[in-house]
N, C-alpha and C positions, 0 to 999 in steps of 0.2 A: 395542529395537523392541517386545518382547513386553510389556513393562511400560506403554508406551503404547497398545497395543491394547487392554489389559485396562482402563486408565484411560479410554480413548475409548468403550470399550463399557460400562463401569457409569455413566458420565457420562451418556451418551444414554438409558441405562433410567431414570435419575432424572430427567433433564429431560424426557422424554417422558411421565412418568408412570407407567411400567411397574413401577418401583421407588416406590411411595406413601411420602409422608411419615410418620414415625413407626414405617415397618416396620424390623423388626430385621433385620441380615443374620446370615448362618450365622456359625459360629466359624470363625476363618482356616483352621484346618486342614481342616474340611470344605469350606469356600467354595473353596478353593484345589484342592481334589480335584475339586470341581464344575467348576470352570473349566478344570482340566486345565494348571495351572501351579503352579511353586514357591511356597511361603508368602513368599519373599523378593520375588517378581515381584507377587504381590498386595500385600504390605504396602507397596510403594513407590507402587502406583496409588491405595491407601487414603489414604496420607499425602498426596498431591495432592488428592484430594478433600475430605479434611479441612480443609487450608488455604482451599479455597475455599468452605467452609461447607455443603458438599454432604450430608456425612455427620458424624456427632458421635459419638465414642467416649465412653462413660461406664465408669468402672472398675467392674469386678465385675458389670456389668449387660450390655454389649455395645456394637455398633456400631449406630448408628440412621440411616435417612435422615432428612434435614432438610428445609429449602425451605420448605415452606407455614407453617412455624413463624415464617418472616419475612413479615409481611402487608405489606411495602412492593411497590409496582409495580417491574416489572422492565423493562428493555430489552435486546432481543436484537440482538447484533452479529453478523451473517454475512459471512464473506469467503471467498475461495478458499483463502487460505493465511494463516495467524497468525505465520508466522515469517519469517525471512530478510528482516529489514526493510531491511538495506543494498542489497538488491537487488531491491526490489519497490516498485514506485510508491506504491502507496496503503494496501493493507490494513492492513498491521501498523503503519505511521505514523500512521494515524488513531486506533487503538486508546487510546494513551496520554492524548490529549485527552478522548476518550470516558469513559474511566474516571475522570479527574480531575473532569469536570463532574458525571459522576453521584454521585462522593462528595460534592461540595459540595451537591448537591440531595437527597441521602440518598436515592439511587435505586440498585437492585441493576442490573449490567450481566451477562449472560451472553454469552461469547463463542464460536462455534461455526463450524465451516466448512460450506460447501455439502452435503457428503456427510452430515453430520448433520441438516440439516435436515428431511428426509422423516420423520424418527423424532419431531419436536419437535411436540406439540400448541400450536397457535395459539388461545389462549384468553384471557378477559379479565385472567389474571394479568399479560399483557404490556401495558405502555405503549405500545409501538411497536417498530419494527424498522428497524435501519440497515444498509444494504448496501455494502461497501466494495469489491464488484466487480460485474461483468456476471453476469447469471444468463442462459444459454443454454439451459437446461432449461424449455420451457415448461411442465410440468407443476408445476415449484417456482414459477414465475410466477403460475400459476393459483392455486396453494395461497395466495401471498401476497394475492391479490385477493380470494378468497373469504373470507379471515380476517375482513375488515374493519378490520384493524387499520391505522394510519397506517405508511407504508413510506418511509424516505427514501434515495435512491440519493446516494453520495458520491464526487465523485472522478472520476466515469466520463466516457467521450468525450461530446462534445454530438451525436455522430452515434447514441448507443444508443437504440434502438427504446422501451425502457422509460421515456424520459424523457416524461412526459404520462401514463403509466399510475401512475407514483409521483411524490412530490415528489423535488425533486433540489437538492443544493449543488454546484455546478460550478465550474471555473476556465475562463476563455476562454482555451484553450491556444493558438488561433492568435495572438492578439494577445501572449501571453506569450512565444511563440517569437519575434514579431519584436522584442520589447523586448530579449530576449537579443542578438538580431542587432545591434539598433541600440547597444546596450552596446559590442560589439567594434567596431563601425565608430567610435563616439567614441574609443575607445583608439588609434586610427589604424590597425588591422589591415586589410590591403589584400587577402590572399590568403587568405580564410576557407574552409576544408574543412568538410564536413560528414559525419558519421559517422552514419547512419540504420540503423533497423531493417528487414530484409527486402525492402521495395519501396516504392514510391511510394503503393500503394494503404493498406499498413499505416499509414504516416505520415499520409496523409490521413484515414484513420477515426480516429486518435487526436489529431489536432491540426487538422484541416481545412486543412492547409497544401498548397499547390499547388507545383509544379515550380518556377514563376515567383518564388516566394517566397523561395527561396534566394539569388538574385540573385549567383550564381556560376558559372562555367563548367562544364560537365557532368563534365568532368576531375577536378573537386574535390569530387564526390559520391560517396560510398562507402556500402554497403550492408553488413550483416554479419546473421545470422539471431538472434543474441542475442550478449550482451556476452561469451562465453566465445570468439568467433570475431572478436574484433577485432584481433589481431596482424596478421594477414594484410592486413588493409584498410589499417591505418597504414602498413606496408611499400610498399603499392602508392602511397599518397599520397607517401611521402619518396622515391620513385623519380622523381617528376615532374621535368621539368626545370627549373622554378621551384617548389620544395616551398612547402607552407602557412605561412603565419606563424601561424595558429590553427585550431583545430579545435573546431568546435561540435557537441556530441554529442546524439543523440537521447535519452539517459537518464543520468542521474549513474553508473549501473552501467556503461555505456559508457565515460564519462570515467575511470573508474577503472581500467578495462582498458587506456585509452589512457596513463595515466601508466605502469603498468606495463610497455608496449611501449618508450615513449619512455626511461625509466629504463635499461633494459636496452641500449639504445643510446647511453645518456650524452647524451641530448639534453635541454638544461636546460629547464625550464618556470618563467616564461614568457619567457626571455630568447631563447630560440631559437624555440619555438613554445608559443604560450598554449594553454591548454584551458578549454572553457566547457563546463558541465554544464546539466541541464534536469530539474526536476522536485524538486529540495532533498531528497534521501535524508538520513538521520541521519549518514551516514559522511563525507559531503563536507568537513567542516569538520576531520576529523582527518587529512586527507592531507598530503603535504609536496610542494609548498606547497598550502596550503588552497585547494578548489577553489570557484571562482567558479560560480555557477548560477542558475537562474530556480526561485525557491523558490514553491511553493502554500501554504504554511502548513497542513499537513496536520494538525497539532495542532490548529490554529485551527478547521479546518473539522470536527474532530471534535466540538468542544464546542459549535460552531454546530448541528450536527445534534440533539443532546441538546436544546439551548434550542427548537429547532423542534418538536422532538416535545411540547413542553409549551405550544405556542401553539394557538389555533383559526385551522384554515386556511380557514373559510369555504366549505368544499364543493369548494373548488379544489385541486389540486395544484401549491404554487409551486416555480418555479424560480429559484434564487438564485444569482448570480454572486458567488463569494469572491475578493477581491482576492489578486492575485500578488505579487511582489516580485522585481527582480534582485539578487542579492546578489554584489557584488565582493569577491572576496578575492584571494589572492595569485597565483592561476594565470593573473590577466589584468592584473595590476596592473604593466603597464608601457606605455609610449607606443613607436609605431613611426613613424617619419617619413624621409623621402627628402630627403636634403640635395641632391642633384643636379636635382633636379626644385622646388627652393626651396618645400618643403612642410613 
C-alpha cells in the first residue's frame, strides 16, 4: 500500500509539472529519507514509473524525469477506478481498447483517477480527455470545460447531466435490457426473475427501465445493495411456490454471485435455472457454464473514443450510440417447454 502511495505521489508530481522534464531526482538513499520510506519501497515505485516512461535511469548519472522529451500529443483517460475489471461496468474495460488504438495511432495515453485530476495541468500537450465514469464534483467539471480541450464521456447512463456539456459515446441500455429479456423469452423461459441493484430509482437512472418493462409479477423482482448481498435475494426467490426458471441480473457481477449461490445449493445452470447477465464484463466467459450476457463492447467503445478525438466536431458535442450485442452462452442454452399445455 505504501509503495502504491509513493508511486501515485511521484506520478502526480510528474504529470502536473511539479517535477519538470529533465529534472534529476535525488539519489535513492536521500530520496527515501526525504519521503520517509524504505529504499525498497521507493525502488518499487520508481520501477513502475520507469516502465511508464515517466522517468529514465542513466547509469552513473542518475534518474531523470522524462515526459516532454516525447513530442507526441497525449490523451488523458480519467476514471473512478482503474482496477477490479471483473466487477466494474465501464472504466477498467474501456482502457484496453483506448491503449490499443493509441498505440496504432502513435499517441501517448496517460490513465489517472479522479483523485489525481485536480493536480493535472490541462494544457495543449493533451489532445483530449476521455472520461470512463461520471464526475459528481462540480469543480472538476468546470476545470474540464475551462480547459478548452475536447472531452468525451464513454458508457455513462443516458440520464447523466454532463451529456450535452461534453461529447458522449453511449449504449442504449433501455433497448439493450429489453433485448436481453427477449432472448430469454425466445428460449422459452416463463418464470423470469430479476435481480436488481438497490431500488427502481437506481435501475431507472442507469438504464431508463420502468417497472412495467420487467413483465413479471412483483414477487419475481428482488433488489440487493451490491453483488456481495446477492445470496439472500436468491434464497428468497428459491422459496417461492413456483421458483423461477431464469434469473436476469442487473450486472454481470450480480450474475457471478448468483452462480455461487446456485452452485452451493447444487442447482444446475441452465437445466434447473438459467442465468443471464448484463454489461458484458471480462470474466463472464470464464465461468462454468459460460455466462450469457448483453455485451456493450466496451473495448470497441474505447477504440471509438480515441478515433472521435481525432475528428472535427464542428462546434457541437456529438452523442453517439454504440451498438450492443446479446451473447448467448451456455448459461441460457436450453429450451423450456410445457407438454401438458401443448407448447
